[in-house]
C-alpha positions, 0 to 999 in steps of 0.5 A: 448219564455219565459223570465224565467231564469235558476236555477243556480247550487244548493248547494252541499250536503244534504239540510235540506229538503232532510234529513227530506224527506229521514228519512221519507221514510226510516222510513215509506216505506212498500213494498207489492210486485213486478213484476219479468217478468210477475209473481208477486214476493216478494220484500224482501231479495230474491233480496236484495244485488243482483248484476246487470250490470245496475240498472234502477230507474223508469218504465216510458218511459225513464227508460224502453227505457234505460233498453231495450237498456241495455239488448239488449247490453248484460248487465244484467239489472233490473228496480225498480219502486216505483208505483204498476204499470208501465208506469208512466206519459208516460202511462197517456199521449197522447204520442206524440214523437218529434224526427226529422229525424226519419225513420217514418216521412222520410218514410211519405215524411217529408222533414226534414234534420239534418241541419234544425232540428239543426237550429230550436232546437238551436233557440228554446232552445237558450243558456240555454242548451249546444249545445253538449246536443242538438246535442246528442239528435238530433243525437241519437233520430232517432237511438232510434226510429229505435231501439225500432221498432226492439226490441219491438212490438211498431209501430208509426204513423206520426202526420201529420199537428201537427205543430212544436210549432214555425214553423216560426223559421228557420228549423221549420216545419208547418206540424210537426215532431211528431209521436205517437204509433200505436194501440197495442193489450194489450193481448201481455202482458197477466196478466201484462196488469193489472199493466199498469198505467191508462190513464189520460182520457180514450178513449170513450167506444167502440172507438180506438182513436189516439192522432191525432184524438182528433182534429177532434173529437172536431169538429165532430158536425160541420165538415164532417172530424170530422164525418169521423174520429169519424166513423173510431175510432168506426170502429177500436173499433168494429174490435178490439172487433171482433178479441178479442183484447184489443186495446191500443193507445197513452201512454197506447200503448207506455208503454205496448209496451216497457214493452212487449220488456222488457218481451221478453228480460227477464228484471225484473221490480220490482214494489212497490220498491221505491228508498231510496238512491243511494249507493256509494264507493270511489266517484262512484255510485255502486247501490241503496238502497230499503226498502227490501235491496240494489241492486248493479250495477256493471256498473252504475245506470240510474235514470228515476224516473220522476220529483217532481210535487207531492212534495209540499216541492220541489215546494215551495223551487224551484218554483214561487208562487202560486204553488201546487201539485193539479194542475199537471196531472203527475203520483202521485208517482213523488215526486222527490225521484231520484232527491234528491238522486242524489243531495245527491250524489253530483249532480248539479240541473238545471231548477228547477223553470220550468215545462211542463206547460199548462193552466188548469181548476181545476175540482173537480176530477183532473185538466184538461189540456186545448189544443183545448178549448183555441184555438177554435174560440169563446173563450178568456183568460182574467186576473183578470182585465178582459183584454186579455193578451196573444195569446190564441193559443200559445204553452201552456208552453208559456201561463203559463210563461206569467201568472207567469211573469205578475202576481202581487197583482196589476195586477193578472194573476193567476187565469186567465179566459177562457170566451166562449159563448153558440155558442161555446158550441153548436159547440165544444166538451169541455173536454169530454162533447159533444156540446149542453149537459150541463156541469156537475153541480160539475164544477159550485159547485166547482167554476171551472166554472161560467155561466151568461146571460150577459157579465157583470153578468159573470164579477161580478161572477168571480170578474173582472171589468164589463166594462173592460170585456165588452170592451175586448169582444167588441174589440175581436169581432171586430178582429173576424169580420176582421180576424186579431188579432191586439193585439196578432196575434192569428191565424198567426202561423200554430201552432195556427191553428192546434186546430182551426176550418177550416170552420170558416172564415176569421180566423179559430181561431177567432169568436165573443162571442155574444150568451148567456149564457156566461161561464167562466172557472178558469185557473191555471198554470197546468203542465204535470210534472216538467222539472228541475232535475240533470244536465247531459252531452251529454252522460247522465252522471250526473254532479257536480256543477264544471262540473265533472262527478259522476262516475256510475250515469246517468239520463234521463227524468224528473229526469234530466234537460230538453234538451228543456231548458225553451221552447218546440219544438213540441208535444212530447218534453217531451217523445222524449228526455226522451227515447233518453237520456235513450237510450244514457245512456244505450249505454254509459254504454255498450260502456265503460264497462271494 
C-alpha cells in the first residue's frame, strides 16, 4: 500500500483560511432557487428559521442515503444542496459500490463471509483507521444495501470478475465484491430529472452501458466478447427507446434512484442552498445557516457535502505539491464548505493529505482518469528520466502515491508519461476514441499528447533522455516476450488482469512496443475527490481532537476522513462507505432521539 502518513489532529478553532473563506461566502452568496419535492421553490424566508428533526447537507450518495434513512425512521428531514443539481460526484461516477456480504453478491453465489471481509479490510487499511470504524462499516453495509433496495426503485448488479484491489491478501476475492446500479428509467423522476448532475463521460448515443461493460467495449475490435457486449448495449438502448424510457445507468442511476426514494418519502431537497455555517447552542450543533436564513435541526445535522478538491487554498495548505484544482473530476461545487464548518465547530481533521487518486491525462476540456488505458498490453509508464517506476496495472491510488513519494527535482515523477505504439492504438478504445481513428488535434495542441516516428524522437519531444527511454522500451519488450515482468510483476495479480486483453499471450498485460508512430500522454496525479475530512467514530459522530463527541454533528462521505485510510479495497470504496455511514448516522439519530 502507500507510504503516505496520516495527517494529525488539526488545531482547533477557525484558521485564517476558514475565516477569510467564510467571510467571502457570507458576503457574496446568491440563492437563485431551490427544489422542494419535485417543484421549484424559492430559497428565501419561506424556509428560513424552519425546524426539522434532521438537516442533511449535500445531495450526493452519502447525503441522500442519510436523508432517506432518517425519513423512513420517522424523522422530519430536509436536504440542502449548494449546486443547482443533485447527485454530486456520485452522479458523475461509474457508481461501483464495495460492500462485502451484501444480499446482491450472496444471491449471485459469491462465497463471502464476515470473517473474510474483516481480515481483508484490516490488512488493506492497517492501523490508520480504528478497528471499531472498520467493523461498523462491514456490519452496517449489507443492511444499508437491503434498506435501499426496499425503499427506492434502485436495483443492483454484481460486477463479476472486478477483482478486489489486493486479491492476494487474506480475505481478498479475485472475482470481487463490487456491485453497481442496474438500469433505471429516468421518467420516474418527472421534471426532477432535469436537475440531475451530468455524468463525467456520457454513454455512447443509443447504447445503455453499465460500468462493467467498459472493460469489454475497450476490447470490441479484437475480442468476440467485446462485440457481444457492444451488441447487448445497443439492444438495451433500442428496447428502452421503443418503450419510451429514458435509461440511466452507473452514477446517473444511483443518484436518480435515491432521489426517487426521497420524493416518495416526501423529503424536501433545497438546491442552490449553500451551507454558510453550522449553528450551535451550549456546545451542541443545532442547525445550519444558509444565505436565506437558518434551519434548525432538533436532533442533529449530517454533513455529506463532499471533499475539498476544488478548493485551491485547502489543497495548498494540506496536500503535497504539485497540486491544483484542475486535475480532479470531482463535482465542481466540492470546495470543502462542510469540512471547514465542522472545523469551526471544533472538529478534528484526518487524512487531509490524501485523495482518491488516479493517473490522469490533462486533456483540454477536463482531466481524463485512466483505468484500462494504462493496463492494456503495449503501454508503459515512465518518469522524467524515461524509466519505468511502477506496475502500470496496480490500483490507481497506489500509482499516484508512488509518483508523489518519488518525485524530486533530481528524479521527476510528476508529470509521468504513458507510452504506447500504433499497434496498441489499432486494437483498443482510448477514452472515447475508437481504434484506428486519429486522436483529437486538440490533445496534441495542448501538450497532453505527443506523436513521433521513433522512440528517440518521442523522448526528445517530451524531454526525457533518448537512450534511457529506448533502453526502457527494449527491456519491457523482453518481458512481454517471456510473459514475466521482472521489475514490477505486472500481470501477477488478478486485479492487474481485469482491464487487460485475455487474447494476448503469455501475459494479458504485456505486449511489445514496436510499431511506429509512438505516442506519449502526459500523466498527472488526478483524483475522484479528496478523502480527508472530519474525524468520526463508529456511529458517524464528529469528534474533537481530544476524542470527545460534538453533540448533534455527524459526517459521511468525503466530508469525513475515509474508513479506507490511505488505501482502496476495491471498486466502490468511495461510494460504499459514503452511503453506509450516511445510513449509520441517520439510524443513530433515530435510535438516540429523546
